C-alpha positions in Angstrom: 0.1 0.5 0.2 1.2 3.6 -0.5 1.8 5.9 2.1 0.3 9.2 2.8 -2.0 8.6 0.3 0.4 9.1 -2.3 0.4 7.1 -5.7 3.5 4.7 -6.0 6.0 5.6 -8.8 8.6 2.5 -10.0 12.4 3.9 -9.9 14.0 1.5 -12.2 17.4 2.9 -11.8 18.4 5.5 -9.6 18.5 9.5 -11.2 20.5 12.5 -10.7 19.1 15.3 -8.6 17.0 17.9 -8.8 14.9 14.2 -10.2 14.5 12.4 -6.8 13.2 15.4 -4.8 10.5 16.1 -7.7 9.4 12.6 -7.5 9.3 12.1 -4.0 7.4 15.2 -4.0 3.9 13.8 -6.7 4.8 10.0 -5.5 5.5 7.2 -3.0 8.8 6.0 -5.1 9.8 2.3 -5.0 13.2 1.0 -5.9 13.6 -1.4 -8.6 15.0 -4.4 -6.2 19.3 -4.4 -6.9 20.0 -7.1 -8.2 16.9 -8.3 -10.1 17.3 -8.9 -13.5 15.9 -6.5 -16.2 13.7 -8.4 -18.0 10.0 -8.0 -18.6 8.6 -10.5 -15.7 10.4 -9.5 -13.3 9.5 -6.0 -13.9 5.8 -6.5 -14.1 6.8 -8.1 -10.7 7.8 -5.0 -9.3 5.5 -2.8 -10.9 2.2 -4.0 -9.1 0.5 -2.0 -7.3 2.4 1.5 -9.4 1.2 4.0 -11.3 3.8 5.0 -13.5 7.1 3.7 -14.3 10.7 5.7 -14.4 12.5 3.9 -17.0 16.0 4.2 -18.9 16.9 2.5 -22.2 18.4 -0.4 -20.9 14.6 -1.8 -19.6 12.2 -3.7 -22.0 9.1 -1.8 -21.1 6.6 -4.1 -23.6 3.6 -5.8 -24.0 4.2 -8.4 -20.3 5.2 -4.8 -18.6 2.7 -2.2 -20.2 -0.9 -4.7 -19.0 0.3 -4.1 -15.6 -3.3 -3.4 -13.9 -3.3 0.3 -13.0 0.0 1.2 -14.7 -0.6 4.8 -16.3 2.3 5.9 -17.3 6.0 5.5 -18.7 8.5 8.2 -18.4 11.9 7.5 -20.6 15.2 9.0 -19.3 15.8 9.4 -22.5 15.1 10.8 -26.3 15.0 8.0 -27.8 12.2 5.4 -26.8 13.2 1.6 -28.8 13.0 0.1 -25.0 9.4 0.8 -25.5 6.4 -0.7 -27.2 4.8 2.7 -27.6 1.9 1.0 -29.7 0.9 -1.6 -26.8 1.6 1.7 -24.5 -1.4 2.9 -26.1 -3.6 0.0 -26.4 -3.6 -0.4 -22.8 -4.0 3.4 -22.2 -0.3 3.9 -20.6 1.1 7.6 -21.7 4.6 7.1 -22.4 6.7 10.6 -22.3 11.0 10.9 -23.1 13.4 13.6 -22.7 13.7 15.3 -25.8 16.0 18.4 -26.4 17.8 18.8 -23.3 20.7 16.8 -24.4 21.3 18.0 -28.1 24.0 20.6 -27.1 26.1 17.5 -25.2 25.4 14.5 -27.7 26.5 17.5 -31.4 30.0 18.1 -29.0 30.3 14.4 -29.0 29.6 13.8 -32.5 32.5 16.3 -33.3 34.5 15.3 -30.2 34.4 11.3 -31.8 34.9 13.0 -34.9 38.4 14.8 -34.1 39.3 12.0 -32.2 39.2 9.4 -34.9 40.4 11.4 -38.0 43.2 12.7 -35.6 43.8 8.5 -34.5 43.8 10.1 -30.4 42.6 6.7 -28.8 45.8 4.9 -31.0 48.6 7.8 -30.2 47.7 7.4 -26.4 47.9 3.9 -26.2 51.2 4.0 -28.4 52.4 6.4 -25.6 51.0 4.7 -23.1 53.0 1.3 -24.0 56.5 3.2 -24.4 56.3 3.2 -28.2 57.1 7.2 -28.4 60.5 7.8 -28.7 60.5 11.1 -30.5 58.7 12.9 -33.4 58.7 11.6 -36.5 57.3 13.5 -39.7 55.5 10.4 -40.7 54.2 8.9 -37.0 50.4 8.7 -36.6 49.6 10.3 -39.4 45.8 11.8 -39.7 43.3 13.2 -41.6 42.5 17.1 -41.5 38.7 18.1 -39.9 39.4 22.0 -40.8 37.7 22.7 -44.5 37.1 19.1 -44.7 33.0 18.1 -45.9 30.8 17.0 -43.6 27.6 14.6 -44.5 24.1 14.7 -42.1 21.9 12.3 -42.1 19.2 13.9 -40.6 18.9 17.6 -39.7 16.9 17.6 -36.5 18.1 19.6 -33.4 21.1 17.8 -33.0 22.4 17.5 -36.7 21.5 21.0 -36.8 24.1 21.7 -33.9 26.5 19.6 -35.7 26.5 21.7 -39.1 26.5 24.9 -36.7 29.9 23.4 -35.3 31.0 22.7 -38.1 31.1 26.2 -39.6 33.9 26.5 -37.2 35.8 24.1 -38.8 35.2 25.8 -42.1 33.1 22.8 -43.3 31.4 21.9 -46.8 28.2 20.7 -45.1 26.0 18.2 -47.2 22.5 17.3 -45.7 20.1 14.1 -46.3 16.8 14.1 -44.7 13.8 12.9 -46.5 11.8 16.7 -45.3 14.5 19.2 -47.0 14.8 22.3 -45.2 13.4 25.6 -46.3 15.7 28.0 -48.0 16.3 30.3 -45.3 17.3 27.4 -42.8 19.9 26.2 -45.1 21.4 29.6 -45.7 21.6 30.1 -42.0 22.6 26.9 -41.6 25.3 26.8 -44.5 24.3 23.2 -45.7 22.9 22.2 -49.0 20.5 18.9 -49.6 22.1 15.8 -51.2 20.7 12.5 -52.5 21.3 9.8 -50.2 20.4 7.2 -52.7 17.8 4.1 -52.2 16.2 5.2 -48.9 13.9 3.0 -47.4 11.3 4.0 -44.7 13.3 2.2 -42.0 16.3 3.4 -40.2 17.0 -0.5 -40.0 20.6 -0.9 -41.9 20.2 2.6 -43.2 24.1 2.4 -43.7 25.1 -1.0 -45.2 27.4 -2.4 -48.0 26.1 -0.5 -50.4 26.4 3.1 -49.2 30.0 2.5 -47.7 30.5 1.2 -51.5 29.9 4.8 -52.1 32.0 6.1 -49.7 35.7 7.6 -49.8 38.3 5.8 -49.1 39.2 8.7 -46.9 35.4 8.8 -45.2 35.2 8.7 -41.4 31.8 7.3 -40.2 30.0 9.0 -36.5 27.3 7.6 -35.1 25.4 9.0 -32.0 22.1 8.5 -33.0 20.6 4.5 -33.2 23.1 1.3 -33.5 20.9 0.0 -35.8 21.0 2.6 -38.6 24.6 1.0 -38.9 24.5 -2.0 -40.2 27.9 -3.8 -38.3 28.9 -6.8 -40.2 29.0 -5.0 -43.5 30.8 -2.4 -41.4 33.0 -4.3 -40.6 34.0 -5.9 -44.2 34.3 -2.4 -45.5 37.0 -1.1 -43.0 38.9 -4.3 -43.2 38.2 -4.0 -47.1 39.4 -0.1 -46.6 36.3 0.8 -48.4 36.3 3.9 -45.9 39.2 5.4 -43.4 37.4 5.4 -40.1 34.7 4.9 -37.8 33.6 6.6 -34.2 30.7 5.2 -32.4 28.7 5.9 -29.2 25.9 3.4 -30.2 25.7 0.0 -31.3 23.2 -2.6 -33.0 23.0 -4.7 -30.1 23.5 -2.7 -27.5 25.5 -3.2 -24.8 27.0 -5.6 -27.1 29.4 -4.7 -29.6 30.8 -6.4 -33.2 33.9 -8.2 -32.3 35.6 -6.8 -35.7 35.1 -3.2 -34.3 36.7 -4.0 -31.5 40.0 -5.6 -32.7 40.5 -2.3 -35.1 43.1 0.6 -34.2 40.8 3.0 -36.3 37.7 2.3 -34.7 36.9 5.0 -31.3 34.2 2.9 -29.6 32.4 4.8 -26.4 30.2 3.7 -24.1 26.9 5.7 -25.2 28.1 9.0 -23.3 27.1 11.3 -26.0 25.0 12.9 -23.6 26.8 12.3 -20.2 27.6 15.4 -19.1 26.4 16.3 -15.3 24.1 19.6 -16.5 22.2 17.4 -19.3 22.0 14.1 -17.5 20.6 16.0 -14.5 18.3 18.0 -16.6 17.2 15.1 -18.0 16.3 13.4 -14.5 14.4 16.6 -13.7 12.6 16.3 -17.1 11.5 12.9 -16.6 10.5 13.3 -12.8 8.5 16.5 -13.7 6.9 14.4 -16.6 5.3 11.5 -14.4 4.6 13.4 -11.5 2.3 16.0 -14.0 0.8 12.3 -15.1 0.6 11.2 -11.8 -1.5 14.2 -10.7 -3.9 13.5 -13.5 -1.9 16.4 -15.6 -1.4 15.9 -19.6 2.3 15.4 -19.4 5.3 18.4 -21.6 6.6 15.7 -23.5 3.4 13.2 -24.0 5.0 10.7 -27.3 1.2 9.1 -27.3 -1.1 12.0 -27.1 -4.0 10.0 -28.2 -4.0 8.1 -24.9 -6.8 9.5 -22.8 -7.2 9.6 -18.9 
């Protein structure tokens, strides 16, 4: 039973301040039991008697969980929501929310971080130095690629894509973009970008970049992925790298996360990060607060500001 008449909310994982205080003001917060598996039956059992769940990307929130009696809202502490079956949530009249916007700058920064690290071989150079292999300056040592003045191709020009384009202007880059929805001419001019054709593109983003696309890239191309792991066909990527069809890769997300294709791990021209593009103290704190406000609004009977399925009626 809840205490003080407050509805119960299941907190799957700890979140950063001020999120916990916002949650505690609106609900009785139930922590997911430490050590319990992150599978649907276990989550459903923990969610019994709860009106809401504060979830993260590693939590499978699908039919089994969403059919829990009394569940009204799931608040995901992320802009993405691949871990949630939104259609099933809608069918069960469960609201689903996310945390858009707040992580745009941090993610755009990190995309450029990966680009610079890959182009200038920072991870390789760090290992080279730590291993005691640096014996003095040499004119041909750790030669990388120039970023300043290079051509940058963006797939998607949402908030994050536009942020990357803004940063590219400081590097005097020529920026091409592909998006199913072209930008208005004035927006293109303001960003300094031009639309390009991506070639044959399906309606799905799964494996958007695979063998055919890698074959069309320059051998000097560097691929950066900070969007969704399944956008890239990792097996095809390993093959392209092995055949030197592209020069390097920087990745923060993976096709079967947290698993990483072993072929990528063994390649020195690949920079791998553990899904940390939004990992700054400010950003993650704001994400926590936004997720807490979303669910607090819902449990009080209001419409959450970041509702993904507005067709759900309270």
